[in-house]
Backbone as JSON, one array per atom type, in Angstrom:
{
  "sequence": "MKNSAPDSTDSSRAAGPAGLLQGLLQGLQPPAWVVEELQNRVVLFLNHVLGQEPQAQDRLRRQKGKSVRMQWGDFHLTLAPTAAGLLERVDPAGAQDLVVTVSQTSPLALMQTVMAGDKPAVDIRGDVQLAAEVAWLVDNLRWDVEEDLSRLVGDGPAHALARAGRGVASALRAFLGASGRPTADRGPQA",
  "N": [[14.77, -30.23, -31.96], [13.42, -29.93, -28.76], [13.01, -27.14, -26.65], [13.92, -27.17, -23.27], [13.4, -25.38, -21.26], [10.87, -23.96, -19.25], [8.13, -21.98, -20.39], [6.67, -18.68, -19.71], [3.91, -18.99, -19.51], [3.58, -21.62, -18.72], [4.69, -21.53, -16.15], [2.93, -19.77, -14.86], [0.59, -21.26, -14.92], [1.42, -23.34, -13.32], [1.63, -22.1, -10.89], [-0.96, -21.69, -10.25], [-4.09, -20.19, -9.22], [-3.03, -17.98, -7.86], [-0.77, -17.26, -9.36], [-1.98, -16.58, -11.75], [-3.57, -14.39, -10.94], [-1.51, -12.62, -10.18], [-0.25, -12.21, -12.66], [-2.32, -10.92, -14.06], [-2.63, -8.55, -12.53], [-0.15, -7.34, -12.91], [-0.29, -6.74, -15.58], [-2.19, -4.78, -15.86], [-3.12, -1.55, -16.9], [-4.3, 1.28, -16.05], [-6.45, 3.97, -17.28], [-5.28, 7.41, -17.6], [-6.94, 9.3, -16.29], [-8.19, 7.75, -14.35], [-6.07, 7.03, -12.72], [-5.31, 9.59, -11.81], [-7.62, 10.36, -10.39], [-7.69, 8.36, -8.45], [-5.33, 8.99, -7.08], [-6.09, 11.48, -6.02], [-8.08, 10.62, -4.25], [-6.56, 9.09, -2.48], [-5.01, 11.11, -1.29], [-7.06, 12.58, -0.01], [-7.92, 10.62, 1.83], [-5.53, 10.21, 3.34], [-5.28, 12.78, 4.45], [-7.57, 12.82, 6.0], [-6.95, 10.9, 7.97], [-4.64, 12.12, 9.02], [-5.8, 14.45, 10.03], [-6.89, 13.66, 12.42], [-4.83, 13.45, 14.13], [-3.07, 15.53, 15.9], [-0.29, 15.74, 16.57], [1.0, 14.58, 14.41], [0.29, 16.38, 12.41], [1.67, 18.66, 13.34], [4.31, 17.81, 12.99], [4.39, 17.6, 10.21], [3.95, 20.26, 9.45], [6.41, 21.43, 9.99], [7.85, 20.58, 7.84], [6.97, 21.89, 5.65], [6.69, 22.8, 2.24], [8.54, 21.02, 1.24], [8.95, 18.18, -0.91], [7.71, 14.85, -1.42], [8.19, 11.96, -3.19], [6.49, 9.09, -3.84], [6.79, 5.85, -5.01], [5.91, 2.93, -6.87], [6.69, 0.58, -8.99], [5.23, 1.44, -12.03], [3.52, 3.23, -10.92], [3.08, 6.28, -9.21], [3.2, 8.93, -6.76], [3.32, 12.24, -5.87], [3.77, 14.25, -3.13], [3.33, 17.06, -0.88], [3.83, 18.62, 2.27], [1.48, 20.88, 3.77], [0.84, 24.25, 5.04], [-1.06, 23.85, 6.94], [-0.47, 21.4, 7.96], [-1.26, 19.21, 6.58], [-1.55, 17.18, 3.57], [-0.75, 17.77, 0.12], [-1.15, 17.24, -3.4], [1.55, 17.58, -5.64], [3.31, 18.86, -8.52], [4.67, 16.24, -10.31], [6.84, 16.51, -11.96], [8.57, 18.35, -10.94], [11.42, 19.06, -8.78], [12.19, 16.64, -6.29], [12.39, 16.35, -2.77], [12.6, 14.05, -1.37], [12.62, 10.64, -2.22], [10.78, 7.77, -2.2], [10.84, 4.47, -2.84], [9.08, 1.55, -3.4], [10.45, -1.56, -3.21], [9.58, -4.17, -3.77], [8.27, -5.82, -6.48], [6.24, -7.54, -7.24], [2.77, -7.69, -7.12], [1.24, -9.54, -5.63], [3.09, -10.61, -3.79], [3.71, -8.28, -2.44], [1.22, -7.7, -1.28], [1.01, -9.92, 0.39], [3.11, -9.42, 2.18], [2.26, -7.03, 3.43], [-0.23, -7.84, 4.51], [0.67, -9.67, 6.33], [1.53, -8.06, 8.28], [3.98, -6.94, 8.08], [6.46, -4.59, 6.94], [6.95, -3.49, 3.61], [9.95, -3.83, 1.62], [11.85, -0.93, 1.03], [13.39, 1.65, -0.93], [15.08, 4.49, -0.04], [15.76, 7.8, -0.78], [17.29, 10.92, -0.38], [16.36, 13.87, 1.51], [17.23, 13.64, 4.82], [16.0, 14.41, 7.27], [13.34, 14.8, 6.49], [12.79, 12.21, 5.66], [12.93, 10.91, 8.14], [10.67, 12.01, 9.39], [8.62, 11.04, 7.73], [8.97, 8.31, 8.2], [8.27, 8.26, 10.92], [5.56, 8.92, 10.72], [4.58, 6.69, 9.29], [5.05, 4.69, 11.17], [3.44, 5.5, 13.33], [0.88, 6.53, 12.68], [-2.49, 5.55, 12.51], [-5.46, 4.32, 11.12], [-8.58, 4.61, 12.51], [-10.92, 2.63, 11.94], [-13.26, 1.62, 13.05], [-14.14, 3.75, 14.66], [-14.76, 5.71, 12.71], [-16.8, 4.35, 11.35], [-18.69, 4.19, 13.41], [-19.61, 6.79, 13.56], [-21.2, 6.9, 11.35], [-23.06, 4.72, 11.45], [-23.6, 4.13, 14.1], [-22.59, 2.9, 17.38], [-22.92, 0.07, 18.09], [-23.56, -1.39, 15.58], [-21.22, -0.61, 14.21], [-19.2, -1.8, 15.7], [-19.82, -4.5, 15.24], [-19.48, -4.64, 12.43], [-16.75, -4.01, 12.26], [-15.64, -6.18, 13.62], [-16.41, -8.25, 11.88], [-14.96, -7.44, 9.64], [-12.33, -7.77, 10.59], [-12.32, -10.54, 10.76], [-12.58, -11.24, 8.04], [-10.18, -10.13, 7.1], [-8.36, -11.72, 8.48], [-8.91, -14.25, 7.37], [-8.16, -13.7, 4.74], [-5.43, -13.19, 5.11], [-4.63, -15.76, 5.88], [-5.24, -17.16, 3.52], [-3.53, -15.86, 1.66], [-1.09, -16.44, 2.81], [-1.04, -19.21, 2.52], [-1.2, -19.45, -0.27], [1.19, -18.43, -1.05], [3.12, -20.32, -0.68], [5.21, -22.75, -2.25], [3.85, -25.33, -4.36], [5.04, -27.84, -4.14], [5.91, -27.99, -1.53], [3.71, -28.55, -0.03], [3.17, -31.16, 0.25], [1.94, -34.63, 0.03], [-1.54, -35.09, -0.62], [-4.06, -36.37, 1.43]],
  "CA": [[14.97, -30.47, -30.55], [12.52, -29.08, -27.99], [13.62, -26.37, -25.56], [13.48, -27.71, -22.0], [13.07, -24.31, -20.3], [9.44, -23.67, -19.28], [7.82, -20.59, -20.71], [5.97, -17.98, -18.64], [2.54, -19.5, -19.35], [3.67, -22.84, -17.93], [4.94, -21.19, -14.75], [1.74, -19.18, -14.26], [-0.33, -22.37, -14.69], [1.93, -24.11, -12.19], [1.39, -21.35, -9.66], [-2.39, -21.73, -9.98], [-4.82, -18.92, -9.2], [-2.17, -16.89, -7.4], [0.05, -16.85, -10.5], [-2.88, -15.92, -12.7], [-3.88, -13.07, -10.38], [-0.31, -11.79, -10.27], [-0.08, -11.85, -14.07], [-3.35, -9.93, -14.4], [-2.34, -7.29, -11.86], [1.02, -6.72, -13.51], [-0.61, -6.31, -16.92], [-3.18, -3.7, -15.84], [-2.65, -0.18, -17.14], [-5.52, 2.09, -16.04], [-6.36, 5.27, -17.98], [-4.68, 8.49, -16.8], [-7.93, 9.94, -15.43], [-8.43, 6.86, -13.21], [-4.9, 7.18, -11.84], [-5.39, 10.9, -11.16], [-8.71, 10.34, -9.41], [-7.24, 7.51, -7.35], [-4.36, 9.77, -6.31], [-6.85, 12.47, -5.25], [-8.75, 9.91, -3.14], [-5.52, 8.73, -1.51], [-4.68, 12.34, -0.55], [-8.19, 12.85, 0.89], [-7.87, 9.63, 2.91], [-4.38, 10.52, 4.2], [-5.6, 13.99, 5.2], [-8.57, 12.43, 7.01], [-6.22, 10.26, 9.07], [-3.79, 13.14, 9.63], [-6.66, 15.4, 10.74], [-7.2, 13.12, 13.74], [-3.57, 13.35, 14.9], [-2.4, 16.85, 15.94], [1.16, 15.62, 16.59], [1.42, 14.31, 13.02], [0.17, 17.64, 11.69], [2.79, 19.51, 13.77], [5.53, 17.31, 12.33], [4.33, 17.95, 8.78], [4.09, 21.72, 9.31], [7.84, 21.75, 9.98], [8.42, 20.16, 6.55], [6.23, 22.62, 4.61], [7.45, 23.19, 1.06], [9.35, 19.91, 0.73], [8.1, 17.21, -1.59], [8.02, 13.43, -1.29], [7.68, 11.14, -4.29], [6.34, 7.69, -3.5], [6.59, 5.11, -6.25], [5.91, 1.47, -6.91], [6.6, 0.26, -10.41], [4.84, 2.58, -12.85], [2.64, 4.1, -10.14], [3.8, 7.23, -8.34], [2.43, 10.01, -6.18], [4.21, 13.24, -5.29], [3.03, 15.02, -2.12], [4.07, 18.04, -0.09], [3.09, 19.11, 3.43], [0.95, 22.24, 3.68], [0.96, 25.04, 6.27], [-2.03, 23.3, 7.9], [0.0, 20.1, 8.43], [-1.88, 18.17, 5.78], [-0.78, 16.89, 2.36], [-1.33, 18.13, -1.17], [-0.42, 16.72, -4.56], [2.35, 18.57, -6.34], [3.76, 18.47, -9.86], [5.71, 15.21, -10.22], [8.0, 16.86, -12.8], [9.47, 19.19, -10.16], [12.45, 18.39, -7.97], [11.69, 16.05, -5.06], [13.35, 16.33, -1.68], [12.69, 12.67, -0.89], [12.02, 9.65, -3.11], [10.59, 6.49, -1.52], [10.48, 3.48, -3.85], [8.82, 0.2, -2.9], [11.31, -2.46, -3.98], [8.86, -5.38, -4.15], [7.56, -5.56, -7.73], [5.09, -8.44, -7.37], [1.61, -7.24, -6.33], [0.84, -10.58, -4.69], [4.09, -10.66, -2.72], [3.54, -7.04, -1.66], [0.01, -7.88, -0.48], [1.33, -10.9, 1.43], [3.95, -8.75, 3.16], [1.44, -6.08, 4.17], [-1.24, -8.57, 5.28], [1.37, -10.34, 7.43], [1.87, -7.05, 9.27], [5.35, -6.51, 7.86], [6.64, -3.46, 6.03], [7.67, -3.89, 2.4], [11.28, -3.25, 1.45], [11.81, 0.33, 0.3], [14.63, 2.37, -1.18], [14.82, 5.87, 0.34], [16.83, 8.7, -1.2], [16.98, 12.34, -0.24], [16.4, 14.62, 2.77], [17.22, 12.72, 5.96], [15.0, 14.84, 8.24], [12.03, 14.5, 5.92], [12.66, 10.75, 5.72], [12.63, 10.56, 9.53], [9.28, 12.38, 9.65], [7.78, 10.08, 7.0], [9.06, 7.04, 8.95], [7.47, 8.42, 12.14], [4.16, 8.85, 10.32], [4.28, 5.3, 8.94], [5.05, 3.9, 12.4], [2.53, 5.95, 14.37], [-0.48, 6.86, 12.24], [-3.39, 4.42, 12.29], [-6.85, 4.68, 10.82], [-9.53, 3.96, 13.4], [-12.06, 2.31, 11.08], [-14.45, 1.47, 13.88], [-14.58, 5.09, 15.06], [-15.41, 6.34, 11.56], [-18.06, 3.64, 11.12], [-19.65, 4.53, 14.47], [-20.21, 8.09, 13.23], [-22.19, 6.68, 10.3], [-24.1, 3.73, 11.74], [-23.75, 3.91, 15.54], [-21.53, 2.1, 18.01], [-23.15, -1.38, 18.0], [-23.29, -1.89, 14.23], [-19.82, -0.36, 13.84], [-18.4, -2.84, 16.34], [-20.08, -5.76, 14.53], [-18.83, -4.55, 11.12], [-15.3, -4.07, 12.46], [-15.32, -7.57, 13.97], [-16.52, -9.0, 10.63], [-13.82, -7.03, 8.81], [-11.14, -8.43, 11.11], [-12.43, -11.94, 10.36], [-12.26, -11.32, 6.61], [-8.74, -9.87, 6.96], [-7.65, -12.9, 8.97], [-9.05, -15.29, 6.35], [-7.34, -13.29, 3.6], [-4.03, -13.44, 5.49], [-4.41, -17.21, 5.83], [-5.23, -17.55, 2.12], [-2.31, -15.36, 1.03], [0.04, -17.2, 3.36], [-1.06, -20.54, 1.91], [-0.96, -19.38, -1.71], [2.57, -18.03, -1.28], [4.0, -21.47, -0.56], [5.28, -23.59, -3.45], [2.98, -26.51, -4.27], [5.83, -29.01, -3.77], [6.09, -28.01, -0.08], [2.47, -28.9, 0.64], [3.18, -32.6, 0.51], [0.85, -35.39, -0.58], [-2.87, -34.88, -0.09], [-4.66, -37.65, 1.82]],
  "C": [[14.13, -29.47, -29.77], [13.29, -28.4, -26.86], [13.07, -26.85, -24.23], [13.09, -26.65, -20.99], [11.58, -24.01, -20.39], [9.21, -22.21, -19.64], [6.96, -19.99, -19.6], [4.55, -18.49, -18.46], [2.55, -20.79, -18.56], [3.87, -22.53, -16.46], [3.72, -20.56, -14.1], [0.68, -20.26, -14.02], [0.11, -23.17, -13.47], [1.65, -23.4, -10.87], [-0.09, -21.31, -9.33], [-3.01, -20.36, -9.99], [-3.95, -17.74, -8.77], [-1.3, -16.37, -8.54], [-0.77, -16.13, -11.55], [-3.22, -14.52, -12.22], [-2.7, -12.13, -10.49], [-0.08, -11.33, -11.7], [-1.08, -10.8, -14.51], [-3.03, -8.57, -13.8], [-1.15, -6.57, -12.49], [0.73, -6.18, -14.91], [-1.6, -5.15, -16.99], [-2.52, -2.34, -16.05], [-3.88, 0.71, -17.19], [-5.33, 3.39, -16.81], [-5.84, 6.36, -17.04], [-5.69, 9.12, -15.86], [-8.25, 9.09, -14.21], [-7.28, 6.99, -12.21], [-4.98, 8.51, -11.09], [-6.47, 10.93, -10.09], [-8.35, 9.47, -8.2], [-6.25, 8.26, -6.47], [-5.07, 10.83, -5.46], [-7.53, 11.81, -4.05], [-7.75, 9.49, -2.07], [-5.15, 9.94, -0.66], [-5.8, 12.68, 0.43], [-8.17, 11.9, 2.08], [-6.73, 9.95, 3.89], [-4.66, 11.76, 5.05], [-6.66, 13.73, 6.27], [-7.87, 11.81, 8.23], [-5.34, 11.28, 9.79], [-4.6, 14.13, 10.47], [-7.02, 14.94, 12.14], [-5.98, 13.03, 14.65], [-2.83, 14.69, 14.9], [-0.87, 16.76, 15.93], [1.71, 15.36, 15.18], [1.34, 15.6, 12.21], [1.3, 18.6, 12.06], [4.08, 19.09, 13.07], [5.54, 17.69, 10.85], [4.48, 19.45, 8.55], [5.57, 22.12, 9.22], [8.5, 21.4, 8.65], [7.75, 20.85, 5.36], [7.17, 23.0, 3.45], [8.35, 22.09, 0.5], [8.43, 18.89, 0.08], [8.65, 15.79, -1.44], [7.39, 12.71, -2.47], [7.67, 9.69, -3.82], [6.06, 6.94, -4.79], [6.68, 3.61, -6.04], [5.68, 1.09, -8.36], [6.3, 1.5, -11.22], [3.97, 3.59, -12.1], [3.46, 5.01, -9.24], [2.84, 8.3, -7.87], [3.42, 10.96, -5.52], [3.38, 14.16, -4.41], [3.95, 16.02, -1.44], [3.21, 18.44, 1.1], [2.64, 20.55, 3.22], [1.17, 22.97, 5.01], [0.01, 24.53, 7.35], [-1.58, 21.94, 8.46], [-0.7, 18.95, 7.75], [-1.04, 17.94, 4.54], [-1.52, 17.39, 1.13], [-0.49, 17.51, -2.27], [0.34, 17.87, -5.19], [2.82, 17.99, -7.67], [4.88, 17.44, -9.75], [6.95, 15.53, -11.05], [9.0, 17.73, -12.04], [10.48, 18.37, -9.38], [11.81, 17.87, -6.68], [12.8, 16.06, -4.01], [13.59, 14.91, -1.16], [11.99, 11.77, -1.9], [12.0, 8.32, -2.35], [10.06, 5.51, -2.56], [10.27, 2.13, -3.19], [9.56, -0.77, -3.81], [10.58, -3.69, -4.49], [8.03, -5.09, -5.4], [6.31, -6.41, -7.89], [3.93, -7.95, -6.51], [1.19, -8.27, -5.28], [1.8, -10.65, -3.52], [3.99, -9.42, -1.83], [2.33, -7.17, -0.74], [0.27, -8.86, 0.66], [2.15, -10.24, 2.54], [3.12, -7.83, 4.04], [0.43, -6.81, 5.05], [-0.6, -9.34, 6.44], [1.77, -9.35, 8.52], [3.3, -6.54, 9.14], [5.36, -5.3, 6.93], [7.38, -3.95, 4.79], [9.04, -3.22, 2.35], [11.16, -1.99, 0.6], [13.23, 0.87, 0.12], [14.32, 3.84, -0.93], [16.02, 6.71, -0.04], [16.4, 10.14, -0.99], [17.15, 12.86, 1.17], [16.22, 13.69, 3.97], [16.15, 13.12, 6.98], [13.59, 14.54, 7.76], [11.77, 12.99, 5.94], [12.32, 10.29, 7.14], [11.18, 10.89, 9.88], [8.32, 11.42, 8.96], [7.81, 8.74, 7.74], [8.24, 7.11, 10.23], [5.98, 8.3, 11.81], [3.74, 7.41, 10.01], [4.17, 4.45, 10.21], [3.92, 4.25, 13.35], [1.11, 6.29, 13.93], [-1.27, 5.59, 12.0], [-4.78, 4.97, 12.03], [-7.76, 3.91, 11.74], [-10.83, 3.75, 12.63], [-13.34, 2.27, 11.91], [-14.99, 2.82, 14.33], [-15.29, 5.79, 13.92], [-16.75, 5.67, 11.25], [-19.11, 4.02, 12.16], [-20.3, 5.89, 14.22], [-21.32, 7.93, 12.2], [-23.36, 5.82, 10.74], [-24.35, 3.49, 13.23], [-22.71, 2.93, 16.06], [-21.71, 0.59, 17.83], [-22.89, -1.94, 16.61], [-21.83, -1.7, 13.79], [-18.93, -1.43, 14.44], [-18.58, -4.17, 15.62], [-19.4, -5.76, 13.16], [-17.32, -4.65, 11.25], [-14.86, -5.49, 12.79], [-15.38, -8.45, 12.71], [-15.34, -8.69, 9.7], [-12.53, -7.68, 9.27], [-11.14, -9.92, 10.75], [-12.08, -12.15, 8.9], [-10.76, -11.12, 6.4], [-7.93, -11.08, 7.42], [-7.72, -14.04, 7.95], [-8.21, -14.97, 5.12], [-5.87, -13.51, 3.88], [-3.71, -14.93, 5.4], [-4.34, -17.69, 4.38], [-3.93, -17.12, 1.44], [-1.09, -16.09, 1.54], [0.12, -18.58, 2.74], [-0.74, -20.48, 0.43], [0.47, -18.97, -2.03], [3.56, -19.17, -1.22], [4.05, -22.25, -1.86], [4.44, -24.85, -3.27], [3.76, -27.74, -3.84], [5.98, -29.12, -2.25], [4.84, -28.49, 0.65], [2.37, -30.4, 0.93], [2.0, -33.3, -0.12], [-0.47, -35.11, 0.14], [-3.49, -36.23, 0.25], [-6.11, -37.72, 1.43]]
}
């Protein structure tokens, strides 16, 4: 007698390219050196954005010495504010004052949430004041891509590149929104 429950390969085929992409992303396990280098780049980027916001740096200075562990699945990053109001990586084995865990496990669903302009669901445990400062940073810090581009290529080309980037982001949002819907909901094709 044949089992009527579909296996995981049948469901990924049914989901099409989106299911295949999700399966690939969940199966990736980069080498430790890649993860470490990526974490270093994330810290450099965050410090670049923080360096443009004196109020954010003031808020972080008040939290000097406390650590925040951010995690999503197997990926994690532990940071601590410095005396300069920037961030540095700290030993993840040490005690953390705050742990922020992204609850959404699907990379595709997480990308859809972020591209839609929504915040992903998170579980927050630890220091309430530090959590409030992190929430303020998430709500108020923005990277001005066009300003950074204008320093490299000038105002006109930076504006054109930013406009093109917004178009690509809009198309990606539309694609992700369409790929997130079940195929049965799309109805018959004419």
